[in-house]
SELOPA-79924 format. One line per 10 residues: for each residue x, y, z of N, C-alpha, C. Coordinates in nm, 2 decimals, always signed. Atoms other than C-alpha are relative to their C-alpha. Layout:
# residues N
X:Y:Z:X:Y:Z:X:Y:Z | ...
***
This chain:
# residues 253
+0.03:-0.06:-0.13:-3.98:-19.53:-5.74:+0.13:+0.02:+0.07 | -0.12:-0.01:-0.07:-3.65:-19.60:-5.59:+0.10:+0.10:-0.05 | -0.09:-0.10:+0.07:-3.46:-19.40:-5.84:-0.04:+0.14:+0.02 | +0.05:-0.14:-0.03:-3.68:-19.09:-5.79:+0.03:+0.04:+0.14 | -0.04:-0.04:-0.14:-3.63:-19.10:-5.42:+0.14:+0.04:+0.02 | -0.14:-0.04:-0.01:-3.26:-19.10:-5.46:+0.03:+0.13:-0.06 | -0.02:-0.13:+0.07:-3.28:-18.81:-5.70:-0.04:+0.11:+0.09 | +0.05:-0.10:-0.09:-3.49:-18.62:-5.45:+0.10:+0.03:+0.11 | -0.10:-0.01:-0.11:-3.24:-18.69:-5.18:+0.12:+0.08:-0.04 | -0.12:-0.07:+0.05:-2.96:-18.58:-5.39:-0.03:+0.14:-0.03
+0.04:-0.15:+0.02:-3.15:-18.26:-5.49:-0.01:+0.07:+0.13 | +0.01:-0.06:-0.13:-3.23:-18.20:-5.13:+0.14:+0.03:+0.06 | -0.13:-0.02:-0.05:-2.87:-18.24:-5.04:+0.07:+0.11:-0.07 | -0.06:-0.11:+0.08:-2.76:-18.00:-5.32:-0.06:+0.13:+0.05 | +0.06:-0.13:-0.04:-3.01:-17.74:-5.20:+0.05:+0.04:+0.14 | -0.06:-0.04:-0.14:-2.88:-17.76:-4.84:+0.14:+0.05:-0.02 | -0.13:-0.05:+0.02:-2.53:-17.72:-4.97:+0.00:+0.14:-0.06 | +0.00:-0.13:+0.06:-2.62:-17.43:-5.18:-0.04:+0.11:+0.10 | +0.05:-0.10:-0.10:-2.80:-17.26:-4.89:+0.12:+0.03:+0.09 | -0.12:-0.02:-0.09:-2.49:-17.31:-4.67:+0.10:+0.09:-0.06
-0.10:-0.08:+0.07:-2.26:-17.16:-4.93:-0.05:+0.14:-0.01 | +0.05:-0.14:+0.01:-2.49:-16.87:-4.98:+0.01:+0.08:+0.13 | -0.01:-0.06:-0.13:-2.50:-16.80:-4.61:+0.15:+0.04:+0.03 | -0.14:-0.03:-0.02:-2.12:-16.81:-4.60:+0.04:+0.12:-0.08 | -0.03:-0.12:+0.08:-2.10:-16.56:-4.89:-0.06:+0.13:+0.06 | +0.06:-0.12:-0.06:-2.34:-16.33:-4.72:+0.09:+0.05:+0.12 | -0.08:-0.04:-0.11:-2.13:-16.34:-4.41:+0.13:+0.07:-0.04 | -0.12:-0.06:+0.06:-1.81:-16.26:-4.61:-0.03:+0.14:-0.04 | +0.03:-0.13:+0.05:-1.98:-15.97:-4.78:-0.02:+0.10:+0.11 | +0.03:-0.09:-0.12:-2.11:-15.83:-4.45:+0.12:+0.04:+0.08
-0.12:-0.03:-0.07:-1.77:-15.86:-4.28:+0.09:+0.10:-0.08 | -0.08:-0.10:+0.09:-1.60:-15.69:-4.58:-0.05:+0.14:+0.01 | +0.06:-0.13:+0.00:-1.85:-15.41:-4.57:+0.03:+0.07:+0.13 | -0.03:-0.07:-0.13:-1.80:-15.35:-4.20:+0.15:+0.05:+0.01 | -0.14:-0.05:+0.00:-1.42:-15.33:-4.25:+0.02:+0.12:-0.08 | -0.01:-0.12:+0.09:-1.47:-15.08:-4.53:-0.05:+0.12:+0.08 | +0.05:-0.11:-0.07:-1.68:-14.86:-4.30:+0.10:+0.05:+0.11 | -0.09:-0.04:-0.11:-1.42:-14.87:-4.02:+0.12:+0.07:-0.06 | -0.12:-0.07:+0.07:-1.13:-14.78:-4.26:-0.04:+0.14:-0.04 | +0.05:-0.13:+0.04:-1.34:-14.49:-4.39:-0.01:+0.10:+0.11
+0.01:-0.09:-0.12:-1.40:-14.35:-4.04:+0.14:+0.04:+0.04 | -0.13:-0.03:-0.04:-1.03:-14.37:-3.96:+0.06:+0.11:-0.09 | -0.05:-0.10:+0.09:-0.95:-14.17:-4.27:-0.05:+0.13:+0.02 | +0.06:-0.13:-0.02:-1.20:-13.90:-4.19:+0.04:+0.07:+0.13 | -0.04:-0.06:-0.13:-1.07:-13.85:-3.83:+0.13:+0.07:-0.02 | -0.12:-0.08:+0.02:-0.81:-13.57:-3.82:+0.11:-0.06:+0.09 | -0.11:+0.06:-0.08:-0.47:-13.70:-3.70:+0.10:+0.11:+0.03 | -0.11:-0.10:-0.04:-0.21:-13.50:-3.51:+0.13:-0.04:-0.06 | -0.13:+0.03:+0.06:+0.12:-13.47:-3.66:+0.10:-0.04:+0.10 | -0.10:+0.05:-0.09:+0.42:-13.64:-3.51:+0.07:+0.11:+0.07
-0.08:-0.12:-0.05:+0.59:-13.30:-3.46:-0.08:+0.06:+0.11 | +0.08:-0.06:-0.10:+0.30:-13.16:-3.26:-0.01:-0.09:+0.12 | +0.00:+0.09:-0.12:+0.28:-13.47:-3.04:+0.13:+0.00:+0.07 | -0.13:-0.01:-0.07:+0.65:-13.46:-2.97:+0.02:+0.12:+0.08 | -0.01:-0.13:-0.07:+0.63:-13.09:-2.88:-0.08:+0.00:+0.13 | +0.09:+0.00:-0.11:+0.34:-13.15:-2.65:+0.06:-0.09:+0.11 | -0.06:+0.09:-0.10:+0.52:-13.44:-2.48:+0.12:+0.06:+0.07 | -0.12:-0.06:-0.06:+0.83:-13.23:-2.43:-0.03:+0.11:+0.10 | +0.04:-0.11:-0.09:+0.64:-12.95:-2.24:-0.02:-0.05:+0.14 | +0.03:+0.04:-0.14:+0.65:-12.97:-1.86:-0.14:+0.02:+0.04
+0.14:-0.01:-0.05:+0.32:-13.03:-1.69:+0.01:+0.06:+0.14 | +0.01:-0.07:-0.13:+0.24:-12.79:-1.41:-0.10:-0.07:+0.09 | +0.09:+0.08:-0.08:+0.10:-13.01:-1.14:-0.04:+0.08:+0.13 | +0.04:-0.08:-0.12:+0.07:-12.72:-0.88:-0.14:+0.05:-0.01 | +0.14:-0.05:-0.01:-0.27:-12.62:-0.77:+0.00:+0.15:+0.01 | +0.02:-0.15:+0.00:-0.39:-12.26:-0.82:-0.04:+0.04:+0.13 | +0.02:-0.06:-0.14:-0.37:-12.06:-0.50:-0.09:+0.12:-0.01 | +0.10:-0.11:+0.00:-0.67:-11.84:-0.45:+0.02:+0.09:+0.12 | -0.02:-0.09:-0.12:-0.64:-11.53:-0.23:-0.11:-0.02:+0.10 | +0.10:+0.02:-0.11:-0.80:-11.56:+0.11:-0.07:+0.13:+0.02
+0.09:-0.12:-0.02:-1.09:-11.32:+0.15:-0.07:-0.02:+0.13 | +0.06:+0.02:-0.13:-1.20:-11.27:+0.51:-0.15:+0.04:-0.02 | +0.14:-0.03:+0.01:-1.57:-11.29:+0.53:-0.05:+0.10:+0.10 | +0.04:-0.10:-0.10:-1.59:-11.08:+0.85:+0.13:+0.08:+0.04 | -0.12:-0.08:-0.03:-1.30:-10.82:+0.84:-0.02:+0.07:+0.13 | +0.00:-0.07:-0.13:-1.20:-10.67:+1.18:+0.04:+0.14:-0.03 | -0.02:-0.15:+0.01:-1.22:-10.29:+1.19:+0.07:+0.05:+0.12 | -0.07:-0.06:-0.11:-0.97:-10.11:+1.41:-0.07:+0.13:+0.04 | +0.08:-0.11:-0.04:-1.19:-9.87:+1.60:+0.09:+0.12:+0.05 | -0.09:-0.11:-0.05:-0.89:-9.67:+1.74:+0.04:+0.09:-0.11
-0.05:-0.09:+0.11:-0.80:-9.54:+1.39:-0.12:+0.08:-0.06 | +0.12:-0.08:+0.05:-1.16:-9.41:+1.33:-0.01:+0.12:+0.08 | +0.01:-0.13:-0.07:-1.18:-9.04:+1.42:-0.14:+0.06:-0.03 | +0.12:-0.08:+0.02:-1.49:-8.84:+1.48:+0.03:+0.13:-0.06 | -0.02:-0.13:+0.06:-1.54:-8.51:+1.30:+0.07:+0.10:+0.10 | -0.06:-0.10:-0.10:-1.46:-8.32:+1.62:+0.15:-0.03:+0.03 | -0.14:+0.03:-0.02:-1.13:-8.51:+1.68:+0.08:+0.03:-0.12 | -0.07:-0.04:+0.12:-1.03:-8.46:+1.32:+0.03:+0.14:-0.01 | -0.01:-0.15:+0.00:-1.09:-8.09:+1.35:+0.11:+0.05:+0.09 | -0.10:-0.04:-0.10:-0.87:-8.07:+1.66:+0.14:-0.04:-0.04
-0.13:+0.05:+0.04:-0.59:-8.28:+1.52:+0.06:+0.07:-0.13 | -0.04:-0.06:+0.12:-0.58:-8.10:+1.19:+0.07:+0.14:+0.03 | -0.07:-0.13:-0.03:-0.31:-7.82:+1.21:-0.06:+0.12:-0.08 | +0.05:-0.12:+0.07:-0.43:-7.47:+1.13:+0.09:+0.05:-0.10 | -0.08:-0.05:+0.11:-0.31:-7.32:+0.81:+0.09:+0.12:+0.05 | -0.09:-0.10:-0.04:+0.00:-7.10:+0.85:-0.04:+0.14:-0.04 | +0.04:-0.13:+0.03:-0.07:-6.74:+0.88:+0.10:+0.07:-0.08 | -0.10:-0.07:+0.09:+0.08:-6.53:+0.60:+0.07:+0.12:+0.08 | -0.08:-0.11:-0.07:+0.36:-6.30:+0.73:-0.03:+0.13:-0.06 | +0.03:-0.14:+0.04:+0.29:-5.93:+0.71:+0.12:+0.05:-0.08
-0.10:-0.06:+0.08:+0.49:-5.75:+0.44:+0.02:+0.15:+0.05 | -0.03:-0.13:-0.06:+0.65:-5.44:+0.61:+0.05:+0.09:-0.11 | -0.04:-0.10:+0.10:+0.67:-5.14:+0.39:+0.10:+0.11:+0.07 | -0.08:-0.10:-0.05:+0.90:-4.84:+0.43:-0.07:+0.09:+0.10 | +0.08:-0.08:-0.09:+0.62:-4.64:+0.58:-0.03:-0.06:+0.13 | +0.02:+0.07:-0.13:+0.56:-4.91:+0.84:+0.12:+0.01:+0.09 | -0.12:-0.01:-0.07:+0.92:-4.91:+0.94:+0.03:+0.14:+0.06 | -0.02:-0.14:-0.05:+0.94:-4.53:+0.97:-0.10:+0.03:+0.11 | +0.10:-0.01:-0.11:+0.62:-4.55:+1.18:+0.05:-0.06:+0.13 | -0.06:+0.07:-0.11:+0.79:-4.80:+1.41:+0.12:+0.08:+0.06
-0.11:-0.08:-0.05:+1.10:-4.58:+1.43:-0.05:+0.12:+0.08 | +0.06:-0.11:-0.07:+0.89:-4.28:+1.52:-0.07:-0.03:+0.13 | +0.06:+0.04:-0.12:+0.70:-4.47:+1.78:+0.10:-0.03:+0.11 | -0.11:+0.03:-0.10:+1.02:-4.58:+1.95:+0.05:+0.13:+0.06 | -0.05:-0.13:-0.05:+1.14:-4.22:+1.97:-0.10:+0.07:+0.08 | +0.10:-0.06:-0.08:+0.81:-4.10:+2.10:-0.01:-0.06:+0.14 | +0.01:+0.06:-0.13:+0.81:-4.35:+2.38:+0.12:+0.04:+0.09 | -0.11:-0.04:-0.08:+1.16:-4.24:+2.48:+0.00:+0.14:+0.04 | +0.02:-0.14:-0.03:+1.05:-3.88:+2.49:-0.13:+0.03:+0.07 | +0.13:-0.02:-0.06:+0.74:-3.92:+2.69:+0.00:+0.10:+0.11
-0.01:-0.09:-0.11:+0.87:-3.70:+2.97:-0.01:+0.15:-0.05 | +0.00:-0.14:+0.05:+0.88:-3.39:+2.74:-0.15:+0.05:+0.00 | +0.13:-0.06:+0.00:+0.60:-3.14:+2.75:-0.08:-0.02:-0.13 | +0.06:+0.02:+0.13:+0.53:-3.18:+2.38:+0.09:-0.11:-0.08 | -0.08:+0.11:+0.07:+0.68:-3.52:+2.26:-0.04:+0.00:-0.15 | +0.03:+0.01:+0.14:+0.71:-3.57:+1.88:-0.09:-0.12:-0.03 | +0.08:+0.11:+0.04:+0.46:-3.79:+1.71:+0.08:-0.09:-0.10 | -0.07:+0.08:+0.10:+0.57:-4.08:+1.48:+0.00:+0.06:-0.14 | +0.00:-0.07:+0.13:+0.46:-3.88:+1.18:+0.10:+0.11:-0.01 | -0.10:-0.10:+0.00:+0.69:-3.60:+1.29:+0.14:-0.06:-0.03
-0.13:+0.06:+0.02:+0.99:-3.83:+1.30:+0.01:-0.05:-0.14 | +0.00:+0.05:+0.14:+0.90:-3.98:+0.96:+0.02:+0.12:-0.10 | -0.01:-0.12:+0.09:+0.87:-3.62:+0.81:+0.15:+0.05:+0.01 | -0.14:-0.05:-0.01:+1.22:-3.52:+0.95:+0.09:-0.08:-0.09 | -0.08:+0.09:+0.08:+1.38:-3.82:+0.79:-0.02:+0.01:-0.15 | +0.03:-0.01:+0.14:+1.21:-3.79:+0.46:+0.04:+0.14:-0.06 | -0.04:-0.13:+0.05:+1.28:-3.42:+0.43:+0.15:+0.01:-0.02 | -0.15:+0.00:+0.02:+1.66:-3.47:+0.48:+0.04:-0.08:-0.12 | -0.03:+0.09:+0.11:+1.67:-3.75:+0.23:-0.04:+0.07:-0.13 | +0.05:-0.07:+0.12:+1.47:-3.54:-0.02:+0.09:+0.12:-0.04
-0.08:-0.11:+0.03:+1.70:-3.24:+0.02:+0.13:-0.04:-0.06 | -0.12:+0.05:+0.07:+2.01:-3.45:-0.07:-0.03:-0.03:-0.15 | +0.03:+0.03:+0.14:+1.84:-3.57:-0.39:-0.02:+0.13:-0.08 | +0.02:-0.12:+0.08:+1.74:-3.22:-0.49:+0.13:+0.08:-0.02 | -0.12:-0.06:+0.01:+2.09:-3.09:-0.43:+0.11:-0.08:-0.08 | -0.08:+0.07:+0.09:+2.24:-3.36:-0.65:+0.10:-0.09:+0.07 | -0.09:+0.09:-0.07:+2.42:-3.56:-0.37:-0.03:-0.14:-0.02 | +0.04:+0.13:+0.03:+2.23:-3.87:-0.45:-0.11:-0.01:-0.10 | +0.10:+0.02:+0.10:+2.02:-4.00:-0.73:-0.13:-0.07:+0.05 | +0.11:+0.08:-0.06:+1.81:-4.26:-0.55:-0.02:+0.03:+0.14
+0.03:-0.02:-0.14:+1.65:-4.24:-0.21:+0.09:-0.09:+0.08 | -0.08:+0.08:-0.10:+1.87:-4.36:+0.08:-0.09:-0.09:+0.08 | +0.09:+0.07:-0.10:+1.57:-4.48:+0.27:-0.04:-0.14:-0.05 | +0.04:+0.14:+0.02:+1.53:-4.86:+0.27:+0.01:-0.07:+0.13 | +0.01:+0.07:-0.13:+1.49:-5.13:+0.53:+0.13:+0.00:+0.07 | -0.13:+0.02:-0.06:+1.86:-5.19:+0.60:+0.05:+0.13:+0.07 | -0.05:-0.12:-0.05:+1.93:-4.82:+0.65:-0.09:+0.05:+0.12 | +0.08:-0.03:-0.12:+1.63:-4.77:+0.88:+0.03:-0.08:+0.12 | -0.04:+0.09:-0.11:+1.74:-5.06:+1.09:+0.13:+0.06:+0.06 | -0.12:-0.06:-0.05:+2.09:-4.90:+1.11:-0.02:+0.12:+0.08
+0.03:-0.12:-0.07:+1.95:-4.57:+1.21:-0.07:-0.03:+0.14 | +0.06:+0.04:-0.13:+1.74:-4.74:+1.48:+0.10:-0.05:+0.10 | -0.11:+0.05:-0.09:+2.05:-4.91:+1.62:+0.07:+0.12:+0.06 | -0.07:-0.12:-0.05:+2.22:-4.57:+1.65:-0.08:+0.08:+0.10 | +0.09:-0.07:-0.09:+1.92:-4.42:+1.82:-0.01:-0.07:+0.14 | +0.00:+0.07:-0.13:+1.92:-4.69:+2.09:+0.12:+0.04:+0.08 | -0.12:-0.05:-0.07:+2.28:-4.58:+2.18:-0.01:+0.14:+0.03 | +0.01:-0.15:-0.03:+2.20:-4.21:+2.15:-0.08:+0.03:+0.12 | +0.09:-0.02:-0.11:+1.92:-4.23:+2.40:+0.07:-0.04:+0.13 | -0.08:+0.04:-0.12:+2.17:-4.39:+2.65:+0.11:+0.10:+0.03
-0.12:-0.09:-0.02:+2.44:-4.12:+2.60:-0.04:+0.14:+0.02 | +0.03:-0.14:+0.01:+2.26:-3.79:+2.55:-0.13:+0.02:+0.08 | +0.12:-0.04:-0.07:+1.99:-3.60:+2.74:-0.08:+0.09:-0.09 | +0.10:-0.07:+0.08:+1.68:-3.45:+2.59:-0.09:+0.08:+0.09 | +0.08:-0.09:-0.08:+1.51:-3.15:+2.73:-0.11:+0.07:-0.08 | +0.09:-0.07:+0.09:+1.33:-3.00:+2.43:-0.02:-0.08:-0.13 | +0.03:+0.07:+0.13:+1.18:-3.11:+2.10:+0.12:+0.02:-0.10 | -0.11:-0.02:+0.08:+1.48:-2.95:+1.93:+0.11:-0.10:+0.02 | -0.11:+0.10:-0.03:+1.72:-3.18:+2.11:-0.03:-0.14:-0.06 | +0.04:+0.13:+0.06:+1.52:-3.48:+1.99:+0.03:+0.00:-0.15
-0.01:-0.01:+0.15:+1.52:-3.36:+1.63:+0.15:+0.00:-0.04 | -0.14:-0.01:+0.03:+1.90:-3.29:+1.65:+0.06:-0.14:+0.00 | -0.06:+0.14:-0.02:+1.98:-3.65:+1.77:-0.05:-0.09:-0.11 | +0.06:+0.08:+0.10:+1.74:-3.81:+1.52:+0.08:+0.02:-0.14 | -0.06:-0.03:+0.13:+1.90:-3.63:+1.22:+0.15:-0.03:+0.01 | -0.14:+0.04:-0.02:+2.25:-3.69:+1.37:+0.02:-0.15:-0.03 | -0.01:+0.15:+0.02:+2.19:-4.07:+1.37:-0.02:-0.03:-0.15 | +0.02:+0.02:+0.15:+2.06:-4.04:+1.01:+0.13:+0.04:-0.08 | -0.13:-0.04:+0.07:+2.38:-3.85:+0.91:+0.11:-0.11:+0.01 | -0.10:+0.11:-0.02:+2.61:-4.12:+1.06:-0.04:-0.12:-0.08
+0.04:+0.11:+0.09:+2.41:-4.38:+0.88:+0.03:+0.02:-0.14 | -0.03:-0.04:+0.14:+2.45:-4.19:+0.55:+0.15:-0.02:-0.02 | -0.15:+0.01:+0.02:+2.83:-4.16:+0.59:+0.05:-0.14:+0.02 | -0.05:+0.13:-0.02:+2.87:-4.52:+0.70:-0.05:-0.10:-0.11 | +0.06:+0.09:+0.09:+2.64:-4.69:+0.44:-0.01:+0.05:-0.15 | +0.03:-0.05:+0.14:+2.59:-4.46:+0.14:+0.13:+0.01:-0.08 | -0.11:+0.01:+0.10:+2.81:-4.42:-0.17:+0.11:+0.11:+0.02 | -0.10:-0.11:-0.01:+2.97:-4.08:-0.09:+0.08:-0.01:+0.13 | -0.08:+0.00:-0.12:+3.25:-4.03:+0.16:-0.06:+0.09:+0.11 | +0.05:-0.10:-0.10:+3.09:-3.73:+0.32:-0.12:+0.07:-0.07
+0.12:-0.07:+0.05:+2.76:-3.53:+0.29:-0.01:+0.13:+0.07 | +0.01:-0.13:-0.06:+2.67:-3.17:+0.36:-0.08:-0.01:+0.13 | +0.07:+0.00:-0.13:+2.56:-3.09:+0.71:-0.13:+0.07:+0.00 | +0.12:-0.09:+0.00:+2.29:-2.84:+0.62:-0.13:-0.08:+0.01 | +0.13:+0.07:-0.01:+2.00:-3.10:+0.57:-0.01:-0.06:+0.14 | +0.01:+0.08:-0.13:+2.09:-3.26:+0.91:+0.03:+0.09:+0.12 | -0.04:-0.09:-0.11:+2.20:-2.96:+1.12:-0.12:+0.08:+0.05 | +0.12:-0.07:-0.06:+1.93:-2.83:+1.35:+0.05:+0.12:+0.08 | -0.06:-0.12:-0.07:+2.14:-2.61:+1.58:+0.12:+0.04:-0.08 | -0.10:-0.05:+0.08:+2.40:-2.39:+1.43:+0.14:-0.03:+0.06
-0.13:+0.03:-0.05:+2.69:-2.52:+1.65:+0.05:-0.13:-0.07 | -0.06:+0.11:+0.07:+2.88:-2.74:+1.41:+0.09:-0.08:+0.08 | -0.10:+0.07:-0.08:+3.15:-2.82:+1.66:-0.07:-0.10:+0.09 | +0.07:+0.09:-0.10:+2.90:-2.97:+1.91:-0.07:-0.11:-0.08 | +0.05:+0.10:+0.09:+2.74:-3.16:+1.62:+0.10:-0.11:-0.03 | -0.11:+0.10:+0.04:+3.07:-3.32:+1.52:+0.04:-0.08:+0.13 | -0.03:+0.07:-0.12:+3.15:-3.40:+1.88:-0.10:-0.11:+0.04 | +0.10:+0.10:-0.02:+2.83:-3.59:+1.92:+0.00:-0.11:-0.10 | -0.01:+0.10:+0.11:+2.87:-3.77:+1.59:+0.12:-0.09:+0.03 | -0.12:+0.08:-0.03:+3.22:-3.89:+1.70:-0.03:-0.09:+0.12
+0.03:+0.08:-0.12:+3.10:-4.00:+2.04:-0.09:-0.11:-0.03 | +0.10:+0.10:+0.03:+2.81:-4.19:+1.90:+0.07:-0.11:-0.09 | -0.07:+0.10:+0.08:+3.03:-4.36:+1.63:+0.09:-0.09:+0.07 | -0.10:+0.08:-0.08:+3.30:-4.47:+1.87:-0.08:-0.09:+0.10 | +0.07:+0.08:-0.10:+3.05:-4.60:+2.12:-0.08:-0.12:-0.06 | +0.08:+0.10:+0.06:+2.84:-4.80:+1.87:+0.07:-0.07:-0.12 | -0.07:+0.05:+0.12:+3.12:-4.91:+1.63:-0.01:-0.15:+0.00 | +0.00:+0.14:+0.00:+3.12:-5.27:+1.74:-0.14:-0.06:-0.05 | +0.13:+0.05:+0.04:+2.74:-5.31:+1.70:-0.02:+0.04:-0.15 | +0.02:-0.03:+0.14:+2.76:-5.13:+1.36:+0.07:-0.10:-0.09
-0.06:+0.11:+0.07:+3.01:-5.38:+1.23:-0.07:-0.13:+0.00 | +0.07:+0.12:-0.02:+2.82:-5.67:+1.37:-0.13:+0.00:-0.08 | +0.12:-0.01:+0.07:+2.50:-5.55:+1.21:+0.02:-0.02:-0.15 | -0.03:+0.02:+0.14:+2.66:-5.55:+0.86:+0.06:-0.14:-0.03 | -0.07:+0.12:+0.02:+2.84:-5.88:+0.91:-0.09:-0.12:+0.03 | +0.08:+0.12:-0.05:+2.59:-6.11:+1.09:-0.14:+0.02:-0.03 | +0.15:-0.01:+0.04:+2.25:-6.18:+0.94:-0.09:-0.03:+0.12 | +0.09:+0.03:-0.11:+2.12:-6.32:+1.26:-0.02:+0.12:+0.09 | +0.01:-0.12:-0.09:+2.20:-6.01:+1.46:-0.09:+0.11:-0.07 | +0.09:-0.10:+0.08:+2.04:-5.79:+1.18:-0.14:-0.04:+0.02
+0.14:+0.05:-0.01:+1.72:-6.01:+1.20:-0.05:+0.03:+0.14 | +0.05:-0.03:-0.14:+1.71:-5.96:+1.58:-0.03:+0.15:+0.02 | +0.03:-0.15:-0.02:+1.74:-5.58:+1.56:-0.12:+0.04:-0.08 | +0.12:-0.03:+0.08:+1.48:-5.57:+1.28:-0.13:-0.04:+0.08 | +0.12:+0.05:-0.07:+1.24:-5.78:+1.49:-0.03:+0.09:+0.12 | +0.02:-0.09:-0.11:+1.30:-5.55:+1.79:-0.07:+0.13:-0.04 | +0.07:-0.12:+0.05:+1.21:-5.25:+1.58:-0.14:-0.02:-0.03 | +0.14:+0.02:+0.03:+0.89:-5.41:+1.46:-0.09:-0.01:+0.12 | +0.08:+0.01:-0.12:+0.78:-5.47:+1.81:-0.03:+0.13:+0.07 | +0.02:-0.13:-0.06:+0.79:-5.10:+1.88:-0.15:+0.04:-0.01
+0.14:-0.03:+0.02:+0.43:-5.08:+1.75:-0.06:-0.11:-0.08 | +0.08:+0.10:+0.08:+0.16:-5.31:+1.61:-0.06:+0.08:-0.11 | +0.05:-0.07:+0.12:+0.11:-5.18:+1.26:-0.12:-0.07:-0.06
***
């Protein structure tokens, strides 16, 4: 009996030892398995290269805060700059009126009107159409006789003739329609000899009365009296523009 009890004690002691060893082995196995899982997770996690990390560390960090534009919730409207439709219509400048283009017929009509106004005391004063016909007939006669190829009538020559007429009406007297025609064609003749290509022109298209000597005396008197204005008209554009404007005011075409 005593020996059996000792055996049981010894067997019990051995079982306790075996159990404790078994528990220690289980702990070791569990600890090793946990380490294995941790190492596996570290391998699966992507790692940054040292080059990328060094580049990121070298870049300056902008610590400034982003500035947002200020937006006024209730903007103030300047009432003085707002115009009503009526005010806008008043302040808007009117479009510039196109300047009238004056033709040769218009200028001859102005010339004829000027002569008609200066001859209003006559019993039968000439009409503007009469003056234009006298001028055109003399110019046409020179072309038909071969003295000129192109017509002499143009703006500058009409202005020159008008300048001579203003001096002629101050120097000569007019009693009849023939006197008026003589002076008009005399001014046209002086204008021809002064501005045209030829040195001289025949008197027949310009001669109204048969007294050539009287015609030459009048031409000389007129040329000497208006020589300064004739030179000024050809040299100064401002003076020419003034004379042309005066001629246009003779009549509203």
